[in-house]
N, C-alpha and C positions, 0 to 999 in steps of 0.2 A: 469494550469490544471483545466479543468471543473470538478465540483464536484457534489454537491447536486442537481444542476439543471438537471443533466442527470440520476437521480435515477429513471426516468420513464422507464429505461431499466429493466423491470420486467419479471421474468420468474417463473415458478412453480417448486417447489421441493417437492417430495412426500416421505412419510415415507417408501415407497417401495424401496427406495434407500438403506435401511438397509439390513442386511443379511436376507435371507428368513426365517430362524428360528425365527427371532425376530418379523417379521411382519405377520407370518402365523396366521390367525385367528384374527388379530388385526384390528381395524378400522384405515382407512387412515386419515392422518392429512394434509390438504392442507395449505401451508404457502406461503408467498410472500417474495422473496428475491431480492434485487436490488444491482447493482454495477454501479459505476459512469462512466466507460468508457470501451470499448473493449480492455483490456490490459492483458498481461500475469501475471500482478501483482495479478489478481484475479483467478489464475489458479486452486486452490483447489475447488473453487465454480463451475467452469466449469466442472471439473472432476466429482464432486458430481452429477451435473445435468445430465451428460452424462451417466454413469453405473447405513428509520425507522422513518419513520415519520408516520403520521396518515394513509398513503397509503401503507406503507411497514412494514412487521414484522421484517425483518432482512436486514442489509446492510453490505457490505464488502467495507470498505473505509480506507483511511489513518488515523492514529491516530490524526494528526493535524486537519484534516477536521472535525471529529466528536467533538473534543475537542473545536474547535473554536465555534461551535454551542452550546456545553454544558455549557461553561462559560458564555454564553449569556442567559442561562436559558432553553435550549432545554432538554427534558427528555431523554437523550441518555446515554447509559452505555456500556462499552466494556465487552465481555464475552470470547473472544478468540483472538489469534494473530498468523498469519501464516508466515509473513515476518517481521522481526524486524529491518530492516534497509532500507534505501532509495536507489532506483535503479537509482540514478541520478549522474551525473558527472559535475564538473566544467571544461568545455572544453575551450581551448584557441587556438588562432592563433599560428602557428609555431614560430613566432617571440618572443613569451613569453616562457621563459625557467624556471623561478622560480617565486614564489609569489611576490618578491620585484619588479619584472618587471611590475606588474599591477599598480603601483603607477602612477597616472595621466592618467590612461586608463579607458575604459568603459566596463562594464559587463552587459549583457542582462538577464532579468528575464521575465517570462511570463506576470506578472502584479505585482504591489506593493501589499504586503499583502498576496500573494500566497505562496505556499510551496517553490517554487524556490527562492523567495525573502527572506523568513524566514530562509532558510538553508544557504544562502551565506553570510548573514550579520555577524553572529558570527564567521564564518570561516575567513573572512577578518580581523575582530578585533583580532582574535588569531594570525594572521600574522602581527599585528601591523599596519593595514591599516584601516582608518576610512571610512565607507561607506558614499557616497555622499560628502566626503571631499577629501580623498586621491584617492578614486576610485568612478567613476560615475556609477550609476545604471540607466538603462533605461528599458522601457517595450516593449517587442516584443511578441505579443500574442501567436503565433504558434511556436512550437518547430522546424519544418522544416525551417521556416523563420529565426529563431535564428541561426540554424546551418549554413545556407547560409550566413548570415550576418557576422558570425565569419570567415568563409572560405574566404570571400571577404575583410576582415579586416575593415568592416564598424563599427564593435565593436571588441574589443580584446578578449572577452570571453563571455560565456553564460552557464547557468545552464540547462543542457540537459538530458532528461530521455531516457531510453531504450524504443523502439529500434531506435529512431532518432539518438542516440549516434553512432550506427553502421554506419549509412549513413554519419554522420559527419566525422568519421574516414576515410571513403572512399574519402572525400573531402579534406583530409589533416589536419583536425582539430585534436588536440591532447588533452589528458586528463592531467589536472594539479592536480585534486583531485577526487578520486572515493569516494563518500559519503558512499558507502557500506563498505569501508575499513577504514573509519575515526574513528571507535570505538565509535561514538556518535549515539547510538541507537535511531532511530525515526521510529517506525513501519509503514511500507508501506501498510500492509494488516491486518486489524482487522475485527472482526465480532462484529457488534453493534446492540443493541436492545434498546427499551425504557424500563425504569424501570417498568412502568405499565405493559407492555407486559410480562416481566419476572416474575412479581408477579402473574399475572393471567393465564399465559400459560407456567408454568414451564416445564411440560412434553413435550410440543411442542418444547421448546428451547433445551431440552436434546435430543430429536429426531433429531432436525436439526444438532446439534453438532456431534451426532453419524454419521449421513450421511456425514457431512463435514470431519470427521476423516477418515471414510471409503473411501471417495472420494480422500483424500490425499494419502492414502495407495495405491489405484488403480493408482493414478497419478505417484507415485514414483516407482511402480513395473510393470506397464503396459505401455510401451513406445508408442505403437500404439494408445491406448485409449487416452493418454495424447496429442499426436499430433492431433488426430481427434477432441478432445474437444477444443483445441486452434484454430484450423482451423474454427470450427463452431461458437465459441463465442468470440474469441479474435481478430477478424479483421485481421488475418494473413493468407495469401494464398500461399506465396512463399515457396516452398518445403524446400529449404536450410535454410531459416530463421526459419521455423517451427522446424526443427531438431536442429538447433543451440539454439533456445529459450528453447526447452524442456531440452536439456542437461545442459544449463546454470542454469535454475531455479531449476531443480531437484537436482543438485549437489552442488549449492552454496547458494540459497536463501530460499527455502521453508523448514520449519521445519516439522519433522515427526508428532510431537504432538503440536497442536496450543495453548499452554498455554500462558496466558497473561504475558507480560514482563513489570513489574512495573517500571523498570528503563526507559524503552522507553516511558511510559506514562508521567513520571516525566520530561524527557527531552523535550517532546512535549509541555508540559505546560510551560516550561521555554522559549521555542521559542515564544510561543504565548504571553507570558507576556512582551516580548520586545516591543510589540505594543499595547497590550490590558491590562490595569491595572486590569481588572476583573479576570485575570488569576493569578495575583500575590498572593502568599501565599496559593494558592490552593494545595491540596494534591492529589497524584495519586489515592489513595484509594477511593476518592469521585466519581471517574469516571470509576470504574471497579468493576466487580463482579466475583470473582474467584470460587464461590460456584458450578457453573455448571461443570466446568472442574474438580474440586476437587471431585465431586460426581462420575463422570465417571471414575476417577482413583480409588476411594475407592471401587466401585462396581466391579472393575476388567475389565470393558469394554475396556479401553485403552490397557491393557495388552493382551486382547484377539485379538486385532487388530495388535498390535506390541509386540509380545511375547519377 
């Protein structure tokens, strides 16, 4: 998964995305928001646009991604979370029917240290299989290449994300584990800012989150807008796939209210700690600020959007 390197995909979100009554007579605040790839994972942001580094004010990225940077000293903190699980599957060749069949076999990840790699290792251990001993792991950079390799049995399995997983199914590859159903929360979509920005631009953060929540409401209640936003920003053009993606994400993955999931932050830190000692002993509270969403709840804004 390409991450921070693709945060140059910047677009502008304005305070006019809020309700007319809230912006009437108010000055507009221009902010910069980035997302790492054209994926439906960042659907609420696309919908908000349509109705975090020194170059970005906000970013919507996986919890693991920002936490990897944060434990190394980056000034990043989470203020919201829209999708609390991973849209990835451990997919295998039809010859594999159960976890035990993976012993002595090979599983592909995008690259070592990537989210695909971090996710599959504890799963294998939970199945009593030691990574790189009982099950070999290799790097195959692109998801489509991974799906093809599994279908041709050049490897027996791969950690594959949506929507490549749909194409893999068409090639006869089957799902051994859906991470979204694993019960192990690892947030796929979080809103991240720098601590400094949050301290110096609190009102801008609140305005952004208001727009983000409004965008989520529009997404979940306006199918045509949701499909249009995904077509424009999500890199999806196929009509059937657009409809399928909208229905899947709005009924299964996206939360109405993007509150932070502390358990998800803690789980993500645990994954990172497997390879990075700097993450060991760190607490979820160090990397999140719930005060923004708490304020929107206390002032009644959230209830006004979702009565």
